[in-house]
N, C-alpha and C positions, 0 to 999 in steps of 0.2 A: 959330363954336362950335355944336355940336349941342345941340338941346333935345329932350327931356331928356337930361342927361349920363349916361354909362354908370355913373359913380360913384353918382349918385342912384338909378338904377334897381337897382343891385346892393344897395342898402339895403332894397329892397322884396322881392327874390327871393333865393334861396339860391345860384344859380349862373348862369353865362352860358348854359348849355344850357337851363335852365328859362326864362330870359328869351327866348331865341330861339323855343322851343316855344310858350310862351303867346302871345307877340306875333304869331307867324306864324299860329296858329290863329284868333286874333281878327281879324287883318287879312283873312284869307280870308273870314270871316263878313261883315265890313263890305263887302268888294268884291262878293261874290256875291249878297247879299240887301239890297236897299235899305231894307227895314223894320228891319234891324239897324243902325240909324244909330249914330254915335259917342255914347258915354255922356258925353263932355265937351261942355259947352254950346257953346263957340266954340273948336274946335281950332286950334292955330297951324299945323299941317301939313294939307295937302290930300291927302296920300297915305295909304292905309290902314295901312301899317306905322307911320308917324308918329303917326296917330290912336291906334293900339293902344298905343304906348309912352306917350302922354300919359294914356291911361286907367289904365295901371299906375302912373304917377307920382302921379296924383290919387286912387289907391286905389279906383277903380271896378272894376278887375280884380284878382282875387286868385288865389293858387295855394295849394293845400293838398296836401301829400304824405302819402299813407297808408302805414302800415307793414303788415307781414304779420299782426300781431296783430289789426288792425282788420278 
């Protein structure tokens, strides 16, 4: 079974597209810059994408959608 599960991640974000976008951008940051270490103290995953997903589930990473009025 995958950790974190897709169902628990979907409770944090509004769509699968947003999940992929946010996690891939953060994973790239972790991979390309060693100083941008994971925000989770002891991540269960050793891969950047897994670390990014754990950051989302622990609410270290958030996403805010802006509307045209803002």
